[in-house]
C-alpha positions in Angstrom: -120.8 -162.6 -109.6 -122.7 -159.8 -110.6 -124.8 -157.7 -107.7 -128.2 -155.9 -107.7 -128.5 -154.2 -104.8 -125.9 -152.8 -102.4 -125.8 -151.6 -99.0 -123.1 -148.7 -98.2 -122.3 -148.3 -94.2 -121.4 -144.8 -93.9 -122.3 -141.5 -95.7 -118.6 -139.7 -95.2 -116.1 -138.9 -98.1 -115.9 -142.7 -99.4 -119.5 -144.0 -99.0 -120.9 -140.8 -100.8 -118.6 -141.5 -102.9 -118.9 -144.9 -104.1 -122.5 -144.6 -103.2 -122.4 -142.2 -106.0 -120.6 -143.8 -108.6 -122.6 -147.0 -108.3 -125.9 -144.9 -108.7 -125.1 -143.0 -111.9 -124.2 -146.4 -113.3 -128.1 -147.3 -112.3 -127.6 -149.7 -109.7 -129.8 -149.8 -106.9 -127.7 -148.4 -103.5 -128.9 -148.1 -100.3 -126.9 -145.8 -98.2 -127.0 -146.1 -94.3 -126.1 -143.2 -91.9 -126.0 -143.2 -88.3 -126.4 -139.5 -87.3 -128.4 -137.9 -86.0 -129.3 -141.5 -84.4 -125.8 -141.6 -83.0 -122.5 -139.8 -83.5 -119.3 -140.5 -83.2 -116.4 -139.1 -80.6 -115.4 -136.4 -83.6 -118.7 -135.6 -85.6 -121.0 -132.4 -84.4 -123.7 -132.3 -87.2 -126.1 -134.3 -89.2 -124.7 -133.7 -92.8 -122.6 -136.1 -94.7 -119.2 -135.9 -95.4 -118.5 -133.9 -92.4 -114.8 -133.2 -92.4 -113.8 -132.8 -88.5 -109.8 -133.0 -89.0 -109.1 -129.9 -91.0 -110.9 -128.3 -94.1 -108.0 -128.6 -96.2 -107.8 -131.0 -99.1 -104.3 -130.3 -99.4 -102.1 -129.0 -102.3 -103.6 -128.7 -105.7 -99.8 -128.5 -107.4 -99.5 -130.8 -110.1 -96.0 -132.0 -109.3 -97.3 -132.9 -105.9 -98.7 -136.8 -105.3 -102.0 -135.5 -103.9 -102.4 -132.7 -106.4 -102.0 -135.7 -109.5 -104.6 -137.9 -107.3 -107.0 -135.2 -107.4 -106.6 -134.6 -111.2 -107.1 -138.5 -111.5 -110.3 -138.1 -109.2 -111.6 -134.9 -111.2 -111.2 -137.6 -114.6 -113.3 -139.8 -113.2 -115.9 -137.8 -112.2 -115.4 -137.6 -108.4 -118.5 -135.9 -106.6 -116.0 -134.9 -103.6 -113.7 -133.1 -106.2 -116.8 -131.4 -107.9 -117.9 -130.2 -104.7 -115.1 -129.1 -102.8 -114.1 -126.9 -106.2 -117.7 -125.3 -105.7 -117.3 -124.6 -101.9 -113.6 -123.7 -101.9 -111.9 -121.0 -99.4 -109.0 -119.1 -100.3 -105.6 -121.0 -99.3 -102.9 -120.4 -101.5 -101.5 -123.2 -103.7 -104.2 -125.9 -101.8 -107.5 -126.7 -102.2 -109.4 -126.0 -98.9 -113.8 -125.6 -98.7 -115.8 -124.1 -96.5 -116.6 -127.0 -94.0 -120.4 -126.8 -93.5 -120.9 -125.8 -97.2 -119.1 -128.6 -98.6 -121.4 -130.5 -96.5 -124.3 -129.3 -96.9 -124.0 -129.5 -100.6 -122.3 -133.2 -100.4 -125.6 -134.3 -98.8 -127.7 -132.4 -100.9 -125.8 -133.8 -104.1 -126.1 -137.4 -102.5 -129.9 -137.7 -101.6 -130.8 -136.4 -105.0 -129.4 -139.4 -106.9 -131.3 -141.7 -108.9 -131.4 -145.1 -107.6 -130.4 -144.4 -104.2 -131.7 -144.8 -100.9 -130.9 -142.9 -98.0 -131.4 -144.5 -94.7 -130.9 -142.8 -91.2 -130.1 -145.4 -89.0 -127.1 -147.1 -87.4 -125.7 -150.4 -88.3 -124.8 -152.4 -85.2 -123.1 -155.4 -87.1 -122.5 -156.8 -90.5 -125.4 -159.3 -89.6 -127.7 -156.4 -88.9 -131.4 -157.5 -90.1 -131.3 -154.3 -92.7 -128.6 -155.5 -94.6 -130.9 -158.5 -95.7 -131.6 -158.7 -99.1 -128.3 -156.6 -100.1 -126.2 -159.0 -102.6 -122.8 -157.4 -101.1 -122.2 -154.8 -98.7 -119.7 -151.6 -98.2 -118.0 -150.6 -95.0 -117.3 -147.5 -95.6 -118.0 -146.3 -91.7 -114.8 -144.4 -91.7 -112.0 -144.7 -88.8 -114.4 -144.0 -86.2 -116.6 -147.0 -86.7 -118.4 -147.6 -83.8 -117.4 -150.6 -81.5 -120.2 -152.8 -82.0 -119.5 -152.7 -86.1 -115.9 -152.5 -85.8 -116.1 -155.8 -83.5 -118.2 -157.7 -86.0 -115.6 -156.4 -88.8 -112.5 -158.1 -86.5 -115.1 -160.9 -86.0 -114.1 -161.3 -90.3 -110.6 -160.7 -90.2 -109.3 -161.6 -86.6 -107.4 -158.0 -87.1 -107.9 -155.3 -84.5 -105.6 -152.0 -85.6 -105.7 -148.6 -84.7 -104.1 -145.5 -84.3 -104.6 -142.0 -82.4 -105.7 -138.5 -84.8 -105.8 -135.3 -83.3 -107.6 -132.3 -84.6 -106.6 -128.4 -84.8 -108.1 -125.9 -82.8 -109.9 -123.2 -85.1 -110.4 -119.6 -83.9 -112.5 -116.5 -84.6 -110.7 -114.1 -87.1 -111.8 -111.2 -85.3 -110.0 -111.8 -82.3 -106.6 -112.4 -83.7 -104.4 -109.1 -82.9 -103.4 -108.0 -86.4 -101.0 -105.3 -85.5 -98.8 -108.7 -84.6 -100.1 -111.2 -87.2 -99.8 -110.4 -91.0 -101.3 -111.8 -94.3 -99.1 -113.6 -96.7 -98.0 -117.0 -97.6 -94.7 -118.4 -98.0 -92.2 -117.1 -100.3 -95.3 -114.6 -101.4 -95.9 -111.4 -99.2 -98.7 -110.7 -102.0 -100.9 -113.8 -100.9 -103.6 -112.9 -98.0 -105.1 -116.4 -97.8 -103.3 -117.0 -94.8 -103.0 -115.3 -91.3 -99.2 -115.4 -89.6 -98.3 -115.2 -85.9 -94.3 -114.8 -85.9 -92.1 -115.6 -82.6 -88.9 -114.9 -81.4 -86.6 -116.8 -79.8 -87.7 -116.4 -76.3 -91.7 -116.9 -77.5 -91.0 -119.4 -79.2 -89.3 -121.5 -76.3 -92.0 -120.3 -73.7 -94.6 -121.8 -76.4 -92.8 -125.2 -76.6 -92.2 -125.6 -73.1 -96.1 -124.5 -72.5 -97.1 -127.5 -74.9 -94.6 -129.6 -73.5 -95.8 -129.3 -70.0 -99.6 -128.3 -70.2 -102.3 -131.2 -69.4 -103.2 -133.5 -71.9 -106.5 -135.0 -72.1 -106.2 -139.3 -71.2 -106.8 -142.0 -73.3 -108.5 -145.0 -72.2 -106.4 -147.5 -70.0 -106.1 -150.2 -72.0 -105.2 -148.9 -74.9 -101.7 -147.8 -76.6 -101.5 -144.3 -77.5 -100.1 -144.6 -81.7 -99.7 -141.8 -83.7 -100.2 -141.5 -87.2 -96.6 -139.9 -88.0 -98.2 -137.6 -90.8 -100.8 -135.8 -88.4 -99.1 -136.0 -84.7 -100.2 -133.9 -81.8 -98.4 -130.7 -81.8 -97.1 -131.5 -78.3 -95.8 -134.6 -78.8 -93.5 -133.1 -81.8 -92.7 -130.5 -79.2 -91.5 -133.5 -76.9 -89.0 -134.4 -79.3 -86.7 -131.5 -79.4 -86.4 -128.4 -78.6 -86.0 -127.4 -82.4 -88.4 -129.7 -83.7 -91.3 -127.5 -84.4 -89.1 -124.4 -85.3 -88.1 -127.3 -88.3 -91.4 -128.7 -88.8 -94.8 -127.3 -88.8 -93.2 -123.5 -87.4 -90.7 -123.0 -89.7 -90.4 -119.2 -90.5 -88.8 -120.2 -93.9 -90.3 -117.9 -96.5 -91.6 -115.4 -94.2 -90.8 -111.6 -93.4 -92.1 -110.0 -90.2 -93.4 -106.5 -91.6 -92.8 -105.0 -88.1 -88.8 -106.2 -88.2 -88.3 -106.5 -91.7 -86.3 -110.0 -90.8 -86.9 -113.2 -90.8 -89.1 -114.7 -87.3 -87.4 -117.1 -85.4 -90.7 -119.4 -85.4 -94.2 -118.6 -87.6 -97.3 -120.1 -86.8 -99.8 -120.3 -89.8 -103.7 -120.0 -89.8 -105.9 -121.1 -92.7 -109.5 -120.0 -93.3 -111.8 -121.9 -92.3 -115.3 -120.5 -94.1 -115.5 -118.6 -97.6 -115.8 -115.0 -95.5 -113.0 -115.6 -93.9 -114.1 -115.3 -90.3 -112.8 -118.5 -88.8 -109.0 -119.7 -89.0 -107.8 -123.0 -88.7 -104.4 -123.2 -86.5 -102.3 -125.0 -89.0 -100.1 -127.9 -87.7 -101.6 -127.5 -84.1 -103.7 -130.6 -83.9 -103.6 -131.5 -80.0 -104.4 -133.7 -77.3 -104.1 -130.7 -74.6 -107.5 -130.3 -72.4 -109.6 -127.7 -73.4 -109.0 -124.8 -70.5 -104.8 -125.9 -71.4 -105.5 -124.9 -75.3 -106.6 -121.5 -74.4 -103.9 -120.9 -72.1 -101.1 -122.2 -74.1 -102.3 -121.1 -77.6 -102.8 -117.9 -76.4 -99.0 -117.5 -75.6 -98.4 -117.0 -79.3 -98.1 -113.7 -80.6 -101.4 -112.5 -82.1 -103.1 -114.9 -80.4 -103.6 -113.3 -76.8 -107.0 -112.8 -76.9 -107.7 -115.5 -79.5 -111.2 -116.4 -79.4 -111.6 -120.3 -79.5 -114.8 -121.2 -81.9 -113.8 -125.0 -81.7 -111.1 -126.8 -79.4 -108.8 -129.2 -81.1 -109.2 -132.9 -79.8 -108.0 -136.4 -79.9 -110.1 -139.6 -81.2 -108.9 -143.1 -82.3 -108.7 -144.2 -85.7 -109.7 -147.6 -86.8 -108.1 -149.6 -89.8 -107.5 -152.9 -90.8 -104.2 -155.1 -91.6 -105.0 -154.5 -95.9 -102.9 -156.8 -97.1 -103.6 -159.6 -95.0 -107.2 -159.4 -95.2 -108.5 -157.9 -98.2 -108.5 -158.9 -101.6 -107.2 -156.6 -104.7 -110.3 -155.6 -105.4 -111.3 -154.7 -101.2 -113.3 -157.4 -100.1 -112.9 -159.4 -97.2 -111.0 -162.2 -97.7 -112.8 -164.2 -94.8 -116.1 -162.7 -96.5 -115.7 -161.8 -100.2 -119.5 -160.0 -100.1 -117.9 -157.4 -97.7 -116.3 -155.0 -99.4 -114.1 -151.8 -97.3 -113.7 -148.5 -98.4 -112.0 -145.1 -97.5 -109.5 -144.9 -94.3 -110.7 -148.1 -92.4 -108.7 -149.8 -95.2 -105.4 -148.3 -94.5 -105.4 -145.2 -96.8 -105.0 -142.1 -94.9 -106.5 -138.6 -95.7 -109.3 -137.1 -97.1 -108.5 -137.1 -100.8 -107.2 -140.7 -100.3 -110.2 -141.6 -98.9 -112.3 -140.5 -101.1 -110.5 -141.6 -104.0 -110.6 -145.3 -102.1 -114.5 -145.0 -102.3 -114.3 -144.2 -105.9 -112.4 -146.7 -106.7 -114.6 -149.0 -105.3 -117.4 -147.9 -106.9 -115.9 -148.5 -110.3 -115.0 -151.9 -109.4 -118.5 -152.6 -108.3 -120.2 -151.2 -111.3 -117.9 -153.3 -113.8 -118.4 -156.3 -111.7 -122.3 -156.0 -112.1 -122.1 -155.3 -116.0 -120.3 -158.7 -116.6 -116.6 -156.5 -117.4 -113.3 -157.2 -116.2 -111.9 -154.4 -114.8 -108.0 -153.9 -114.2 -106.8 -151.8 -111.6 -105.0 -148.5 -112.1 -101.1 -148.8 -112.4 -98.8 -148.5 -109.6 -97.2 -145.8 -111.4 -100.6 -143.6 -111.1 -101.5 -141.9 -108.1 -105.1 -144.0 -107.6 -103.1 -147.3 -108.1 -100.5 -146.8 -105.7 -103.0 -146.1 -103.0 -104.2 -149.6 -104.4 -100.4 -151.2 -104.3 -99.7 -150.2 -101.0 -103.0 -152.0 -99.6 -101.6 -155.2 -101.4 -97.9 -155.0 -100.0 -97.3 -157.2 -96.9 -95.4 -155.5 -94.2 -94.1 -156.5 -90.5 -96.5 -153.5 -89.4 -98.4 -152.1 -91.7 -99.3 -148.5 -90.9 -101.7 -145.7 -93.2 -100.8 -144.0 -95.7 -101.4 -140.7 -97.0 -100.5 -140.9 -101.4 -97.0 -140.0 -101.6 -94.3 -140.6 -104.8 -92.6 -142.8 -102.5 -95.5 -145.7 -102.9 -95.0 -145.7 -106.8 -92.3 -147.4 -108.5 -88.7 -146.2 -108.6 -87.4 -143.7 -111.6 -84.0 -145.1 -111.2 -81.0 -143.6 -111.3 -81.0 -141.2 -114.0 -83.4 -139.0 -112.4 -82.1 -136.1 -111.4 -83.1 -134.9 -107.6 -84.3 -131.5 -108.8 -87.0 -132.5 -111.4 -87.8 -136.1 -109.7 -91.5 -134.6 -108.2 -92.4 -133.3 -111.9 -90.9 -137.1 -113.5 -93.1 -138.9 -111.1 -96.0 -136.7 -111.8 -95.6 -137.1 -115.8 -94.9 -140.8 -116.0 -98.1 -141.1 -113.7 -100.0 -139.2 -115.5 -99.5 -141.2 -119.0 -100.1 -144.1 -117.0 -103.2 -143.0 -115.9 -104.4 -142.1 -119.3 -103.4 -145.3 -121.0 -105.3 -147.1 -118.1 -108.5 -144.7 -118.5 -108.1 -145.5 -122.4 -108.2 -149.3 -121.7 -110.7 -149.5 -119.3 -113.0 -146.8 -121.2 -113.6 -144.8 -118.2 
């Protein structure tokens, strides 16, 4: 079945990426965005593609799974990757962006697309009158889809899944005590992209104790608190053991405290939030502490004694479907094949993965409207491995970031020292062959 008019619900990363690919193909697209009529619990401004959890798109390293995924997206003409590159801020080997500039440019670029009509209104459910006349509907409302839209989706799937996600605080860079904090990246003191707050043994254990005993924001009484393993609240990690943080987000490996000439017992990193490096994100410190407790607890970290908080951390519910059970390989609902899902609601996790999912769906729908068969990317590629994750039945399906573990095994001959590089090289070759086959 081909489509002549497509509705995309949600102007987040996946929605914008999908709408852009469809509009560029010449299809008529109606993009619905509920802001400013209504905001989710985590969003604060009216722009498209607002980044709420972090300003980082993670590693750009060519031998990392997420680096490989970004490489594949760039090759497919990703709008998100193009805008991210133009609004990036210093972050060592990672791709981080100025959140405000990124969202502004995503909004400008998306609204300027040919064949695309933006409608600022909330879609209440999948039978909303505003969707009449659209041959198919792409639900890219994100993991913070409204209760009414989520309920409508569950009516088609019979599934209702969620996990809790936490956001890290952001502080004013001018309020960081640079007599204690120092610049540098792991193993590279010449890199000035990060600020580092070193802790001795006593300071670390005092900080950990404050995290464990601090007042937490309450969740709804009828919901079980389920956390995504890749984005655990820092206090939840602290509760797992006395040294969990020191071997995790606060590990000091690769750093030397210039005051002592020795490796600190633990270390908290701060990553630039904007291009002029006036605001910094507390890396790995996503939290569900109450706002007063965040101010008290994080000021226990040496260098943050008088920190001014530009934004406090928070926790919100993320909703996703049991993709292997309810989605077809083309991301359409088995119970309603004219409805497609894109982004984190499908069960991919992360900014890059969400955008990649939207980009892929745009390619799938474009091919269908042109009467072309479309083969999904191979499982050896980063994009293909995400598709495979959404098709693989599991006793308890959980969202996943892109990782080499989602790809087929290399075999016993692969040496541990160069396994990542071998995965990346194999993925790169498979993806290139697939692009040539599909004429992309």
